[in-house]
mmCIF file of the N, C-alpha and C atoms, coordinates in Angstrom:
data_MODEL
# 
_entry.id   MODEL 
# 
loop_
_atom_site.group_PDB 
_atom_site.id 
_atom_site.type_symbol 
_atom_site.label_atom_id 
_atom_site.label_alt_id 
_atom_site.label_comp_id 
_atom_site.label_asym_id 
_atom_site.label_entity_id 
_atom_site.label_seq_id 
_atom_site.pdbx_PDB_ins_code 
_atom_site.Cartn_x 
_atom_site.Cartn_y 
_atom_site.Cartn_z 
_atom_site.occupancy 
_atom_site.B_iso_or_equiv 
_atom_site.pdbx_formal_charge 
_atom_site.auth_seq_id 
_atom_site.auth_comp_id 
_atom_site.auth_asym_id 
_atom_site.auth_atom_id 
_atom_site.pdbx_PDB_model_num 
ATOM 1   N N  . MET A 1 1  ? 0.906   -1.031  -0.013 1.00 0.00 ? 1  MET A N  1 
ATOM 2   C CA . MET A 1 1  ? -0.018  0.207   -0.256 1.00 0.00 ? 1  MET A CA 1 
ATOM 3   C C  . MET A 1 1  ? 0.942   1.152   -0.240 1.00 0.00 ? 1  MET A C  1 
ATOM 4   N N  . ALA A 1 2  ? 0.352   2.260   -0.380 1.00 0.00 ? 2  ALA A N  1 
ATOM 5   C CA . ALA A 1 2  ? 1.170   3.541   -0.804 1.00 0.00 ? 2  ALA A CA 1 
ATOM 6   C C  . ALA A 1 2  ? 0.905   4.473   0.424  1.00 0.00 ? 2  ALA A C  1 
ATOM 7   N N  . SER A 1 3  ? 2.000   5.384   0.591  1.00 0.00 ? 3  SER A N  1 
ATOM 8   C CA . SER A 1 3  ? 1.910   6.479   1.657  1.00 0.00 ? 3  SER A CA 1 
ATOM 9   C C  . SER A 1 3  ? 0.363   7.156   1.408  1.00 0.00 ? 3  SER A C  1 
ATOM 10  N N  . LYS A 1 4  ? 0.240   7.455   2.353  1.00 0.00 ? 4  LYS A N  1 
ATOM 11  C CA . LYS A 1 4  ? -1.082  8.331   2.796  1.00 0.00 ? 4  LYS A CA 1 
ATOM 12  C C  . LYS A 1 4  ? -0.836  9.730   3.479  1.00 0.00 ? 4  LYS A C  1 
ATOM 13  N N  . LYS A 1 5  ? -1.662  10.642  3.135  1.00 0.00 ? 5  LYS A N  1 
ATOM 14  C CA . LYS A 1 5  ? -1.652  11.665  3.916  1.00 0.00 ? 5  LYS A CA 1 
ATOM 15  C C  . LYS A 1 5  ? -2.842  11.683  4.831  1.00 0.00 ? 5  LYS A C  1 
ATOM 16  N N  . LEU A 1 6  ? -2.371  12.503  6.222  1.00 0.00 ? 6  LEU A N  1 
ATOM 17  C CA . LEU A 1 6  ? -3.427  12.237  7.386  1.00 0.00 ? 6  LEU A CA 1 
ATOM 18  C C  . LEU A 1 6  ? -3.991  13.709  7.181  1.00 0.00 ? 6  LEU A C  1 
ATOM 19  N N  . MET A 1 7  ? -5.275  13.602  7.302  1.00 0.00 ? 7  MET A N  1 
ATOM 20  C CA . MET A 1 7  ? -6.417  14.524  7.386  1.00 0.00 ? 7  MET A CA 1 
ATOM 21  C C  . MET A 1 7  ? -6.691  14.946  8.516  1.00 0.00 ? 7  MET A C  1 
ATOM 22  N N  . ASP A 1 8  ? -7.027  16.533  8.730  1.00 0.00 ? 8  ASP A N  1 
ATOM 23  C CA . ASP A 1 8  ? -7.640  16.736  9.954  1.00 0.00 ? 8  ASP A CA 1 
ATOM 24  C C  . ASP A 1 8  ? -9.073  16.411  9.866  1.00 0.00 ? 8  ASP A C  1 
ATOM 25  N N  . ILE A 1 9  ? -9.836  15.832  10.935 1.00 0.00 ? 9  ILE A N  1 
ATOM 26  C CA . ILE A 1 9  ? -10.974 15.646  11.298 1.00 0.00 ? 9  ILE A CA 1 
ATOM 27  C C  . ILE A 1 9  ? -11.400 16.198  12.408 1.00 0.00 ? 9  ILE A C  1 
ATOM 28  N N  . GLY A 1 10 ? -11.528 17.301  12.834 1.00 0.00 ? 10 GLY A N  1 
ATOM 29  C CA . GLY A 1 10 ? -11.996 18.112  14.463 1.00 0.00 ? 10 GLY A CA 1 
ATOM 30  C C  . GLY A 1 10 ? -10.638 18.085  14.897 1.00 0.00 ? 10 GLY A C  1 
ATOM 31  N N  . ASN A 1 11 ? -10.586 17.518  16.517 1.00 0.00 ? 11 ASN A N  1 
ATOM 32  C CA . ASN A 1 11 ? -9.363  17.332  16.809 1.00 0.00 ? 11 ASN A CA 1 
ATOM 33  C C  . ASN A 1 11 ? -8.479  16.076  16.612 1.00 0.00 ? 11 ASN A C  1 
ATOM 34  N N  . SER A 1 12 ? -9.037  15.333  15.613 1.00 0.00 ? 12 SER A N  1 
ATOM 35  C CA . SER A 1 12 ? -8.389  13.854  15.111 1.00 0.00 ? 12 SER A CA 1 
ATOM 36  C C  . SER A 1 12 ? -7.920  14.154  13.872 1.00 0.00 ? 12 SER A C  1 
ATOM 37  N N  . LYS A 1 13 ? -7.094  13.260  13.582 1.00 0.00 ? 13 LYS A N  1 
ATOM 38  C CA . LYS A 1 13 ? -6.439  13.208  12.449 1.00 0.00 ? 13 LYS A CA 1 
ATOM 39  C C  . LYS A 1 13 ? -6.796  11.438  11.412 1.00 0.00 ? 13 LYS A C  1 
ATOM 40  N N  . ALA A 1 14 ? -7.225  11.433  10.247 1.00 0.00 ? 14 ALA A N  1 
ATOM 41  C CA . ALA A 1 14 ? -8.209  10.257  9.518  1.00 0.00 ? 14 ALA A CA 1 
ATOM 42  C C  . ALA A 1 14 ? -6.992  10.130  8.358  1.00 0.00 ? 14 ALA A C  1 
ATOM 43  N N  . VAL A 1 15 ? -7.298  8.870   7.947  1.00 0.00 ? 15 VAL A N  1 
ATOM 44  C CA . VAL A 1 15 ? -6.575  8.444   6.516  1.00 0.00 ? 15 VAL A CA 1 
ATOM 45  C C  . VAL A 1 15 ? -7.401  7.565   5.825  1.00 0.00 ? 15 VAL A C  1 
ATOM 46  N N  . TYR A 1 16 ? -7.406  8.153   4.735  1.00 0.00 ? 16 TYR A N  1 
ATOM 47  C CA . TYR A 1 16 ? -8.514  7.412   3.840  1.00 0.00 ? 16 TYR A CA 1 
ATOM 48  C C  . TYR A 1 16 ? -7.820  6.154   3.289  1.00 0.00 ? 16 TYR A C  1 
ATOM 49  N N  . LEU A 1 17 ? -8.337  4.760   3.509  1.00 0.00 ? 17 LEU A N  1 
ATOM 50  C CA . LEU A 1 17 ? -8.116  3.565   3.049  1.00 0.00 ? 17 LEU A CA 1 
ATOM 51  C C  . LEU A 1 17 ? -8.570  3.286   1.807  1.00 0.00 ? 17 LEU A C  1 
ATOM 52  N N  . PRO A 1 18 ? -7.959  2.750   0.659  1.00 0.00 ? 18 PRO A N  1 
ATOM 53  C CA . PRO A 1 18 ? -8.693  2.182   -0.605 1.00 0.00 ? 18 PRO A CA 1 
ATOM 54  C C  . PRO A 1 18 ? -9.916  1.208   -0.169 1.00 0.00 ? 18 PRO A C  1 
ATOM 55  N N  . LYS A 1 19 ? -10.939 1.468   -0.486 1.00 0.00 ? 19 LYS A N  1 
ATOM 56  C CA . LYS A 1 19 ? -12.039 0.429   -0.665 1.00 0.00 ? 19 LYS A CA 1 
ATOM 57  C C  . LYS A 1 19 ? -11.751 -1.017  -0.992 1.00 0.00 ? 19 LYS A C  1 
ATOM 58  N N  . LYS A 1 20 ? -10.706 -1.038  -2.362 1.00 0.00 ? 20 LYS A N  1 
ATOM 59  C CA . LYS A 1 20 ? -10.633 -2.429  -2.494 1.00 0.00 ? 20 LYS A CA 1 
ATOM 60  C C  . LYS A 1 20 ? -9.682  -2.828  -1.613 1.00 0.00 ? 20 LYS A C  1 
ATOM 61  N N  . ALA A 1 21 ? -9.020  -2.323  -1.417 1.00 0.00 ? 21 ALA A N  1 
ATOM 62  C CA . ALA A 1 21 ? -8.000  -2.989  -0.062 1.00 0.00 ? 21 ALA A CA 1 
ATOM 63  C C  . ALA A 1 21 ? -9.203  -3.627  1.288  1.00 0.00 ? 21 ALA A C  1 
ATOM 64  N N  . LEU A 1 22 ? -10.230 -2.733  1.464  1.00 0.00 ? 22 LEU A N  1 
ATOM 65  C CA . LEU A 1 22 ? -10.807 -3.346  3.086  1.00 0.00 ? 22 LEU A CA 1 
ATOM 66  C C  . LEU A 1 22 ? -11.576 -4.432  2.415  1.00 0.00 ? 22 LEU A C  1 
ATOM 67  N N  . LYS A 1 23 ? -12.285 -4.428  1.214  1.00 0.00 ? 23 LYS A N  1 
ATOM 68  C CA . LYS A 1 23 ? -12.925 -5.489  0.523  1.00 0.00 ? 23 LYS A CA 1 
ATOM 69  C C  . LYS A 1 23 ? -12.343 -6.554  0.931  1.00 0.00 ? 23 LYS A C  1 
ATOM 70  N N  . GLU A 1 24 ? -10.817 -6.622  0.284  1.00 0.00 ? 24 GLU A N  1 
ATOM 71  C CA . GLU A 1 24 ? -9.991  -7.817  0.236  1.00 0.00 ? 24 GLU A CA 1 
ATOM 72  C C  . GLU A 1 24 ? -10.032 -8.355  1.612  1.00 0.00 ? 24 GLU A C  1 
ATOM 73  N N  . MET A 1 25 ? -10.011 -7.485  2.379  1.00 0.00 ? 25 MET A N  1 
ATOM 74  C CA . MET A 1 25 ? -9.883  -8.063  3.993  1.00 0.00 ? 25 MET A CA 1 
ATOM 75  C C  . MET A 1 25 ? -10.972 -8.202  4.739  1.00 0.00 ? 25 MET A C  1 
ATOM 76  N N  . GLY A 1 26 ? -12.233 -7.947  3.582  1.00 0.00 ? 26 GLY A N  1 
ATOM 77  C CA . GLY A 1 26 ? -13.515 -8.495  4.538  1.00 0.00 ? 26 GLY A CA 1 
ATOM 78  C C  . GLY A 1 26 ? -13.885 -7.325  5.624  1.00 0.00 ? 26 GLY A C  1 
ATOM 79  N N  . VAL A 1 27 ? -13.622 -6.349  5.721  1.00 0.00 ? 27 VAL A N  1 
ATOM 80  C CA . VAL A 1 27 ? -13.843 -5.016  6.135  1.00 0.00 ? 27 VAL A CA 1 
ATOM 81  C C  . VAL A 1 27 ? -14.973 -4.747  6.139  1.00 0.00 ? 27 VAL A C  1 
ATOM 82  N N  . GLU A 1 28 ? -16.131 -4.391  7.056  1.00 0.00 ? 28 GLU A N  1 
ATOM 83  C CA . GLU A 1 28 ? -17.671 -3.822  6.516  1.00 0.00 ? 28 GLU A CA 1 
ATOM 84  C C  . GLU A 1 28 ? -17.050 -2.267  7.357  1.00 0.00 ? 28 GLU A C  1 
ATOM 85  N N  . ASN A 1 29 ? -17.454 -2.213  8.715  1.00 0.00 ? 29 ASN A N  1 
ATOM 86  C CA . ASN A 1 29 ? -17.567 -0.738  9.225  1.00 0.00 ? 29 ASN A CA 1 
ATOM 87  C C  . ASN A 1 29 ? -16.827 -0.775  10.647 1.00 0.00 ? 29 ASN A C  1 
ATOM 88  N N  . GLU A 1 30 ? -16.011 -1.884  10.844 1.00 0.00 ? 30 GLU A N  1 
ATOM 89  C CA . GLU A 1 30 ? -15.270 -1.596  11.942 1.00 0.00 ? 30 GLU A CA 1 
ATOM 90  C C  . GLU A 1 30 ? -13.885 -2.052  11.720 1.00 0.00 ? 30 GLU A C  1 
ATOM 91  N N  . VAL A 1 31 ? -12.928 -1.884  12.207 1.00 0.00 ? 31 VAL A N  1 
ATOM 92  C CA . VAL A 1 31 ? -11.660 -2.495  12.543 1.00 0.00 ? 31 VAL A CA 1 
ATOM 93  C C  . VAL A 1 31 ? -11.061 -2.227  13.734 1.00 0.00 ? 31 VAL A C  1 
ATOM 94  N N  . ASP A 1 32 ? -9.837  -3.037  14.019 1.00 0.00 ? 32 ASP A N  1 
ATOM 95  C CA . ASP A 1 32 ? -9.157  -3.102  15.255 1.00 0.00 ? 32 ASP A CA 1 
ATOM 96  C C  . ASP A 1 32 ? -7.826  -2.288  15.150 1.00 0.00 ? 32 ASP A C  1 
ATOM 97  N N  . VAL A 1 33 ? -7.855  -1.332  15.666 1.00 0.00 ? 33 VAL A N  1 
ATOM 98  C CA . VAL A 1 33 ? -6.440  -0.469  15.644 1.00 0.00 ? 33 VAL A CA 1 
ATOM 99  C C  . VAL A 1 33 ? -5.697  -0.266  16.867 1.00 0.00 ? 33 VAL A C  1 
ATOM 100 N N  . PHE A 1 34 ? -4.420  -0.151  16.870 1.00 0.00 ? 34 PHE A N  1 
ATOM 101 C CA . PHE A 1 34 ? -3.332  -0.384  18.242 1.00 0.00 ? 34 PHE A CA 1 
ATOM 102 C C  . PHE A 1 34 ? -2.143  0.332   17.424 1.00 0.00 ? 34 PHE A C  1 
ATOM 103 N N  . TYR A 1 35 ? -1.418  1.039   18.445 1.00 0.00 ? 35 TYR A N  1 
ATOM 104 C CA . TYR A 1 35 ? -0.415  1.554   18.394 1.00 0.00 ? 35 TYR A CA 1 
ATOM 105 C C  . TYR A 1 35 ? 0.377   0.752   18.743 1.00 0.00 ? 35 TYR A C  1 
ATOM 106 N N  . ASP A 1 36 ? 1.600   0.183   18.200 1.00 0.00 ? 36 ASP A N  1 
ATOM 107 C CA . ASP A 1 36 ? 3.074   -0.991  18.687 1.00 0.00 ? 36 ASP A CA 1 
ATOM 108 C C  . ASP A 1 36 ? 4.192   -0.297  19.147 1.00 0.00 ? 36 ASP A C  1 
ATOM 109 N N  . SER A 1 37 ? 3.859   0.254   20.304 1.00 0.00 ? 37 SER A N  1 
ATOM 110 C CA . SER A 1 37 ? 5.295   1.052   20.486 1.00 0.00 ? 37 SER A CA 1 
ATOM 111 C C  . SER A 1 37 ? 6.359   0.673   20.428 1.00 0.00 ? 37 SER A C  1 
ATOM 112 N N  . LEU A 1 38 ? 6.452   -0.697  20.335 1.00 0.00 ? 38 LEU A N  1 
ATOM 113 C CA . LEU A 1 38 ? 8.140   -1.462  20.010 1.00 0.00 ? 38 LEU A CA 1 
ATOM 114 C C  . LEU A 1 38 ? 8.335   -1.017  18.383 1.00 0.00 ? 38 LEU A C  1 
ATOM 115 N N  . THR A 1 39 ? 7.535   -1.377  17.666 1.00 0.00 ? 39 THR A N  1 
ATOM 116 C CA . THR A 1 39 ? 7.838   -1.277  16.371 1.00 0.00 ? 39 THR A CA 1 
ATOM 117 C C  . THR A 1 39 ? 7.389   0.198   15.662 1.00 0.00 ? 39 THR A C  1 
ATOM 118 N N  . GLN A 1 40 ? 6.662   1.255   16.555 1.00 0.00 ? 40 GLN A N  1 
ATOM 119 C CA . GLN A 1 40 ? 6.095   2.716   16.276 1.00 0.00 ? 40 GLN A CA 1 
ATOM 120 C C  . GLN A 1 40 ? 5.395   2.284   14.946 1.00 0.00 ? 40 GLN A C  1 
ATOM 121 N N  . GLU A 1 41 ? 4.375   1.077   14.993 1.00 0.00 ? 41 GLU A N  1 
ATOM 122 C CA . GLU A 1 41 ? 3.656   1.174   13.818 1.00 0.00 ? 41 GLU A CA 1 
ATOM 123 C C  . GLU A 1 41 ? 2.380   1.465   14.529 1.00 0.00 ? 41 GLU A C  1 
ATOM 124 N N  . ILE A 1 42 ? 1.377   2.002   13.495 1.00 0.00 ? 42 ILE A N  1 
ATOM 125 C CA . ILE A 1 42 ? -0.018  1.744   13.640 1.00 0.00 ? 42 ILE A CA 1 
ATOM 126 C C  . ILE A 1 42 ? -0.682  0.743   13.204 1.00 0.00 ? 42 ILE A C  1 
ATOM 127 N N  . VAL A 1 43 ? -1.276  -0.235  13.804 1.00 0.00 ? 43 VAL A N  1 
ATOM 128 C CA . VAL A 1 43 ? -1.895  -1.476  13.022 1.00 0.00 ? 43 VAL A CA 1 
ATOM 129 C C  . VAL A 1 43 ? -3.413  -1.454  12.685 1.00 0.00 ? 43 VAL A C  1 
ATOM 130 N N  . ILE A 1 44 ? -3.923  -1.806  11.633 1.00 0.00 ? 44 ILE A N  1 
ATOM 131 C CA . ILE A 1 44 ? -5.107  -1.541  11.450 1.00 0.00 ? 44 ILE A CA 1 
ATOM 132 C C  . ILE A 1 44 ? -5.740  -3.077  10.737 1.00 0.00 ? 44 ILE A C  1 
ATOM 133 N N  . ARG A 1 45 ? -6.438  -3.693  11.609 1.00 0.00 ? 45 ARG A N  1 
ATOM 134 C CA . ARG A 1 45 ? -7.007  -5.359  11.163 1.00 0.00 ? 45 ARG A CA 1 
ATOM 135 C C  . ARG A 1 45 ? -8.229  -5.382  11.407 1.00 0.00 ? 45 ARG A C  1 
ATOM 136 N N  . ASN A 1 46 ? -8.665  -6.141  10.419 1.00 0.00 ? 46 ASN A N  1 
ATOM 137 C CA . ASN A 1 46 ? -10.120 -6.731  10.452 1.00 0.00 ? 46 ASN A CA 1 
ATOM 138 C C  . ASN A 1 46 ? -10.682 -7.181  11.911 1.00 0.00 ? 46 ASN A C  1 
ATOM 139 N N  . VAL A 1 47 ? -11.469 -6.616  12.288 1.00 0.00 ? 47 VAL A N  1 
ATOM 140 C CA . VAL A 1 47 ? -11.764 -6.793  13.873 1.00 0.00 ? 47 VAL A CA 1 
ATOM 141 C C  . VAL A 1 47 ? -12.546 -8.262  13.851 1.00 0.00 ? 47 VAL A C  1 
ATOM 142 N N  . LYS A 1 48 ? -12.757 -8.874  12.896 1.00 0.00 ? 48 LYS A N  1 
ATOM 143 C CA . LYS A 1 48 ? -13.566 -10.398 12.669 1.00 0.00 ? 48 LYS A CA 1 
ATOM 144 C C  . LYS A 1 48 ? -12.344 -11.258 12.906 1.00 0.00 ? 48 LYS A C  1 
ATOM 145 N N  . THR A 1 49 ? -11.219 -10.746 12.391 1.00 0.00 ? 49 THR A N  1 
ATOM 146 C CA . THR A 1 49 ? -9.945  -12.071 12.077 1.00 0.00 ? 49 THR A CA 1 
ATOM 147 C C  . THR A 1 49 ? -8.953  -11.558 13.022 1.00 0.00 ? 49 THR A C  1 
ATOM 148 N N  . ALA A 1 50 ? -8.571  -10.297 13.927 1.00 0.00 ? 50 ALA A N  1 
ATOM 149 C CA . ALA A 1 50 ? -7.882  -9.868  14.536 1.00 0.00 ? 50 ALA A CA 1 
ATOM 150 C C  . ALA A 1 50 ? -7.644  -10.765 15.670 1.00 0.00 ? 50 ALA A C  1 
ATOM 151 N N  . SER A 1 51 ? -6.180  -11.063 15.993 1.00 0.00 ? 51 SER A N  1 
ATOM 152 C CA . SER A 1 51 ? -5.786  -12.053 16.951 1.00 0.00 ? 51 SER A CA 1 
ATOM 153 C C  . SER A 1 51 ? -5.781  -11.142 18.389 1.00 0.00 ? 51 SER A C  1 
ATOM 154 N N  . SER A 1 52 ? -6.102  -11.884 19.391 1.00 0.00 ? 52 SER A N  1 
ATOM 155 C CA . SER A 1 52 ? -6.288  -11.384 20.687 1.00 0.00 ? 52 SER A CA 1 
ATOM 156 C C  . SER A 1 52 ? -5.050  -10.590 21.287 1.00 0.00 ? 52 SER A C  1 
ATOM 157 N N  . GLN A 1 53 ? -5.196  -9.890  22.031 1.00 0.00 ? 53 GLN A N  1 
ATOM 158 C CA . GLN A 1 53 ? -4.209  -9.199  22.803 1.00 0.00 ? 53 GLN A CA 1 
ATOM 159 C C  . GLN A 1 53 ? -2.947  -10.164 23.281 1.00 0.00 ? 53 GLN A C  1 
ATOM 160 N N  . ASP A 1 54 ? -3.442  -11.216 23.881 1.00 0.00 ? 54 ASP A N  1 
ATOM 161 C CA . ASP A 1 54 ? -2.485  -12.155 24.373 1.00 0.00 ? 54 ASP A CA 1 
ATOM 162 C C  . ASP A 1 54 ? -1.771  -12.714 23.397 1.00 0.00 ? 54 ASP A C  1 
ATOM 163 N N  . ASN A 1 55 ? -2.278  -12.912 21.871 1.00 0.00 ? 55 ASN A N  1 
ATOM 164 C CA . ASN A 1 55 ? -1.501  -13.397 20.811 1.00 0.00 ? 55 ASN A CA 1 
ATOM 165 C C  . ASN A 1 55 ? -0.330  -12.246 20.498 1.00 0.00 ? 55 ASN A C  1 
ATOM 166 N N  . ARG A 1 56 ? -0.851  -10.951 20.683 1.00 0.00 ? 56 ARG A N  1 
ATOM 167 C CA . ARG A 1 56 ? 0.247   -9.932  20.441 1.00 0.00 ? 56 ARG A CA 1 
ATOM 168 C C  . ARG A 1 56 ? 1.328   -9.902  21.112 1.00 0.00 ? 56 ARG A C  1 
ATOM 169 N N  . LEU A 1 57 ? 1.092   -10.047 22.484 1.00 0.00 ? 57 LEU A N  1 
ATOM 170 C CA . LEU A 1 57 ? 2.033   -9.961  23.747 1.00 0.00 ? 57 LEU A CA 1 
ATOM 171 C C  . LEU A 1 57 ? 2.999   -11.439 23.561 1.00 0.00 ? 57 LEU A C  1 
ATOM 172 N N  . LYS A 1 58 ? 2.424   -12.593 22.940 1.00 0.00 ? 58 LYS A N  1 
ATOM 173 C CA . LYS A 1 58 ? 3.160   -13.769 22.880 1.00 0.00 ? 58 LYS A CA 1 
ATOM 174 C C  . LYS A 1 58 ? 3.986   -13.442 21.508 1.00 0.00 ? 58 LYS A C  1 
ATOM 175 N N  . ARG A 1 59 ? 3.656   -12.663 20.558 1.00 0.00 ? 59 ARG A N  1 
ATOM 176 C CA . ARG A 1 59 ? 4.599   -12.450 19.319 1.00 0.00 ? 59 ARG A CA 1 
ATOM 177 C C  . ARG A 1 59 ? 5.659   -11.574 19.923 1.00 0.00 ? 59 ARG A C  1 
ATOM 178 N N  . LEU A 1 60 ? 5.686   -10.225 20.613 1.00 0.00 ? 60 LEU A N  1 
ATOM 179 C CA . LEU A 1 60 ? 6.419   -9.506  21.161 1.00 0.00 ? 60 LEU A CA 1 
ATOM 180 C C  . LEU A 1 60 ? 7.438   -9.963  22.387 1.00 0.00 ? 60 LEU A C  1 
ATOM 181 N N  . VAL A 1 61 ? 7.071   -11.168 22.623 1.00 0.00 ? 61 VAL A N  1 
ATOM 182 C CA . VAL A 1 61 ? 8.084   -11.822 23.777 1.00 0.00 ? 61 VAL A CA 1 
ATOM 183 C C  . VAL A 1 61 ? 8.540   -12.745 23.017 1.00 0.00 ? 61 VAL A C  1 
ATOM 184 N N  . LYS A 1 62 ? 8.249   -13.489 21.799 1.00 0.00 ? 62 LYS A N  1 
ATOM 185 C CA . LYS A 1 62 ? 9.118   -14.218 21.201 1.00 0.00 ? 62 LYS A CA 1 
ATOM 186 C C  . LYS A 1 62 ? 9.976   -13.521 20.403 1.00 0.00 ? 62 LYS A C  1 
ATOM 187 N N  . ASP A 1 63 ? 9.432   -12.160 20.001 1.00 0.00 ? 63 ASP A N  1 
ATOM 188 C CA . ASP A 1 63 ? 10.578  -11.363 19.028 1.00 0.00 ? 63 ASP A CA 1 
ATOM 189 C C  . ASP A 1 63 ? 11.591  -11.074 19.643 1.00 0.00 ? 63 ASP A C  1 
ATOM 190 N N  . ALA A 1 64 ? 11.469  -10.440 21.076 1.00 0.00 ? 64 ALA A N  1 
ATOM 191 C CA . ALA A 1 64 ? 12.100  -10.150 21.996 1.00 0.00 ? 64 ALA A CA 1 
ATOM 192 C C  . ALA A 1 64 ? 13.553  -11.096 22.094 1.00 0.00 ? 64 ALA A C  1 
ATOM 193 N N  . VAL A 1 65 ? 13.023  -12.673 22.728 1.00 0.00 ? 65 VAL A N  1 
ATOM 194 C CA . VAL A 1 65 ? 13.671  -13.694 22.686 1.00 0.00 ? 65 VAL A CA 1 
ATOM 195 C C  . VAL A 1 65 ? 14.709  -14.161 21.615 1.00 0.00 ? 65 VAL A C  1 
ATOM 196 N N  . ILE A 1 66 ? 13.982  -13.978 20.612 1.00 0.00 ? 66 ILE A N  1 
ATOM 197 C CA . ILE A 1 66 ? 14.801  -14.313 19.383 1.00 0.00 ? 66 ILE A CA 1 
ATOM 198 C C  . ILE A 1 66 ? 16.004  -13.067 19.264 1.00 0.00 ? 66 ILE A C  1 
ATOM 199 N N  . GLU A 1 67 ? 15.857  -11.670 19.565 1.00 0.00 ? 67 GLU A N  1 
ATOM 200 C CA . GLU A 1 67 ? 16.598  -10.857 19.138 1.00 0.00 ? 67 GLU A CA 1 
ATOM 201 C C  . GLU A 1 67 ? 17.918  -11.242 20.183 1.00 0.00 ? 67 GLU A C  1 
ATOM 202 N N  . ALA A 1 68 ? 17.275  -11.325 21.394 1.00 0.00 ? 68 ALA A N  1 
ATOM 203 C CA . ALA A 1 68 ? 18.118  -11.059 22.752 1.00 0.00 ? 68 ALA A CA 1 
ATOM 204 C C  . ALA A 1 68 ? 19.433  -12.664 22.043 1.00 0.00 ? 68 ALA A C  1 
ATOM 205 N N  . LEU A 1 69 ? 18.800  -13.857 21.772 1.00 0.00 ? 69 LEU A N  1 
ATOM 206 C CA . LEU A 1 69 ? 19.801  -14.837 21.481 1.00 0.00 ? 69 LEU A CA 1 
ATOM 207 C C  . LEU A 1 69 ? 20.369  -14.506 20.199 1.00 0.00 ? 69 LEU A C  1 
ATOM 208 N N  . SER A 1 70 ? 19.826  -13.956 19.146 1.00 0.00 ? 70 SER A N  1 
ATOM 209 C CA . SER A 1 70 ? 21.021  -13.466 18.034 1.00 0.00 ? 70 SER A CA 1 
ATOM 210 C C  . SER A 1 70 ? 21.727  -12.513 18.334 1.00 0.00 ? 70 SER A C  1 
ATOM 211 N N  . ASP A 1 71 ? 21.581  -11.624 19.806 1.00 0.00 ? 71 ASP A N  1 
ATOM 212 C CA . ASP A 1 71 ? 22.640  -10.820 20.051 1.00 0.00 ? 71 ASP A CA 1 
ATOM 213 C C  . ASP A 1 71 ? 23.875  -11.426 20.817 1.00 0.00 ? 71 ASP A C  1 
ATOM 214 N N  . LYS A 1 72 ? 23.023  -12.394 21.372 1.00 0.00 ? 72 LYS A N  1 
ATOM 215 C CA . LYS A 1 72 ? 24.181  -13.133 22.238 1.00 0.00 ? 72 LYS A CA 1 
ATOM 216 C C  . LYS A 1 72 ? 25.399  -14.068 21.640 1.00 0.00 ? 72 LYS A C  1 
ATOM 217 N N  . ASP A 1 73 ? 24.674  -14.168 20.379 1.00 0.00 ? 73 ASP A N  1 
ATOM 218 C CA . ASP A 1 73 ? 25.614  -15.438 19.439 1.00 0.00 ? 73 ASP A CA 1 
ATOM 219 C C  . ASP A 1 73 ? 26.660  -14.339 18.718 1.00 0.00 ? 73 ASP A C  1 
ATOM 220 N N  . LYS A 1 74 ? 26.818  -13.072 18.783 1.00 0.00 ? 74 LYS A N  1 
ATOM 221 C CA . LYS A 1 74 ? 27.437  -12.371 17.796 1.00 0.00 ? 74 LYS A CA 1 
ATOM 222 C C  . LYS A 1 74 ? 28.874  -12.146 18.956 1.00 0.00 ? 74 LYS A C  1 
# 
């Protein structure tokens, strides 16, 4: 997906997402949005298929362990 400009809407910011991409994801009117402070990413997922916060935590811990082990081998 290409870079998108943020737009002002009241006291908030918004970004338009391509209808085609949302349709391919099966998104209707609701998405799961969170800010990942570790990767500094805003993640937008289909609320129907988004993994739970527990799965996110498991992924973050796993990634941290893998990184720590790879640093140890250096």
